[in-house]
C-alpha positions, 0 to 999 in steps of 0.5 A, spaced: 472 429 868 467 430 863 460 430 866 454 430 862 450 437 863 443 439 861 443 441 854 449 437 852 449 432 846 449 425 848 450 419 843 446 413 846 448 406 843 444 400 843 446 392 843 445 392 836 450 398 835 444 403 833 446 410 835 441 415 837 443 423 838 439 427 843 440 433 847 439 432 854 433 436 858 432 435 865 425 431 867 425 429 859 426 422 856 428 419 850 423 413 847 425 408 842 423 401 840 426 398 846 422 403 851 425 409 854 431 412 858 430 418 863 435 423 862 435 424 869 439 418 869 445 421 865 445 428 867 451 429 872 454 422 870 460 421 867 461 420 859 462 413 858 456 410 862 451 405 861 444 406 862 438 401 862 431 403 858 424 401 861 424 395 858 431 393 860 435 394 854 442 396 855 445 403 852 452 406 852 452 413 853 458 418 850 459 425 848 459 424 841 465 425 837 465 430 831 464 425 826 458 421 830 455 428 830 455 430 823 453 423 821 447 424 825 445 431 825 440 434 820 442 435 813 440 440 808 445 438 802 449 432 802 455 432 807 462 431 805 463 424 808 468 424 814 473 420 810 474 425 805 474 431 810 480 428 813 484 428 807 482 435 805 484 437 812 491 434 811 492 435 803 490 442 804 494 443 810 489 446 814 493 449 820 492 453 827 491 460 825 489 459 818 484 463 814 480 459 810 475 461 805 469 455 803 464 456 798 458 451 799 457 451 806 452 445 805 450 442 812 456 445 815 460 438 816 466 440 813 465 447 816 466 444 823 472 440 822 475 447 819 473 451 825 477 445 829 483 445 825 484 452 824 484 453 832 482 459 836 487 464 832 484 462 825 478 464 821 473 461 816 469 465 811 463 460 808 458 462 803 452 458 801 447 461 796 441 457 798 438 460 804 435 453 806 442 450 806 445 456 810 440 456 815 440 448 816 448 449 817 447 455 822 443 451 827 448 445 826 454 449 827 451 453 833 448 446 836 455 443 836 459 449 838 455 450 844 460 451 850 466 450 846 472 455 843 473 455 836 476 460 831 472 466 828 467 464 823 463 468 818 457 464 815 454 468 809 448 466 805 451 469 798 453 466 791 460 466 790 459 469 783 457 476 787 464 476 789 468 475 795 468 480 800 475 478 803 482 477 801 489 474 803 486 467 804 491 461 806 486 456 803 480 455 799 475 450 799 470 449 793 464 444 794 461 446 788 458 443 782 462 447 777 468 450 781 472 451 774 467 457 773 470 461 780 477 459 779 479 466 777 475 469 783 479 465 788 486 465 785 485 473 786 483 472 794 489 467 795 496 468 798 501 466 793 503 459 795 496 458 798 492 451 796 485 450 793 481 444 794 475 442 789 470 437 792 467 433 786 463 427 785 463 425 778 469 424 773 465 428 768 466 434 773 473 432 774 474 432 766 471 439 766 475 442 771 482 439 768 480 442 761 479 449 764 486 448 768 489 446 762 486 452 757 487 458 762 490 456 769 496 452 768 501 458 769 497 461 775 496 454 779 500 448 780 496 441 780 497 437 786 493 431 784 486 428 783 485 423 789 479 418 791 479 415 798 475 408 799 474 406 806 473 398 809 472 396 816 474 389 818 470 385 823 472 379 828 467 374 830 470 368 833 476 365 830 474 369 823 477 376 821 474 378 815 472 385 811 465 387 813 460 386 808 459 393 806 464 398 805 464 406 804 467 406 797 466 412 792 463 418 795 467 424 792 474 426 789 478 431 791 482 436 786 488 440 789 492 446 786 497 451 789 497 458 787 504 460 783 506 467 784 
C-alpha cells in the first residue's frame, strides 16, 4: 500500500485541473487562491485521496509520476519534453544494465528517465558545462530519487570538449547546440554497434549535423534516421468528442546513428 510520509512529494490537483507539487512537512500547510490545505490531512493517508481546502475546494492528491514531476520541478535549462524523452528511450533502446553517456544534463529531466530505464545494474554518466544548470539538476534528481533505488549516477560539471573520462558506453545522448563538433569524441568511447542520439531544436542544426556526417562520419556511423514527434490530446464534453484546442506540436528533433565496427 502506498502511504504518504513526511518529506514525500505530493501532487495536488484542483477542480480546474491545475496541478501543485509540494513536499510534505508535518504541521505545515499549502496555500493557494482557494484557501489552504493542512499537510497533516495527507501524511499517513493512501495515495489517491481527496482533501478539502479551508474554503471548501476539493483537491485530489497523488504521488507524482516522473512526467508530472519534471513538468513542475525547478528548471535551469529548458527540459526535453516527455513525448521526446519516451521516443529517445525506445529509439536508442535504453535497456536495464546499460551504460549511458549524456552530454548536456540541463535540468535533469532526461537523466531521471535514463536512470529508471537502466535499472539498478546500469550506469549514467552525465556532463553539464554550466555550473548553475549542474547544481539545479543535482537538486532536482536528488529530490525525486529520495528513498528510491536506481542505477549508478555520475554527474559532472564538465565541458565535453575537455574529453570523456570513461569509455565502453552502450549508448550516447547529446543534448548540445553543436553535437557535430563532438562526434569524434563520443564515437571513441562507444562500443561497436552502440547508438548515438542527438536532440536538436532547429532544422538548421540538423542540416549542419548531417553535412558533417556526410563529410566525415559516413564510414564510421550508420544513420538510423531523423525524427519529430507531435502530441495531441482529445476531449469529451457531453456528446462531443474532439481534439483539444491546444496541442504539443514541435519541441525538438531526434537524430540517431549506430557505430560501425
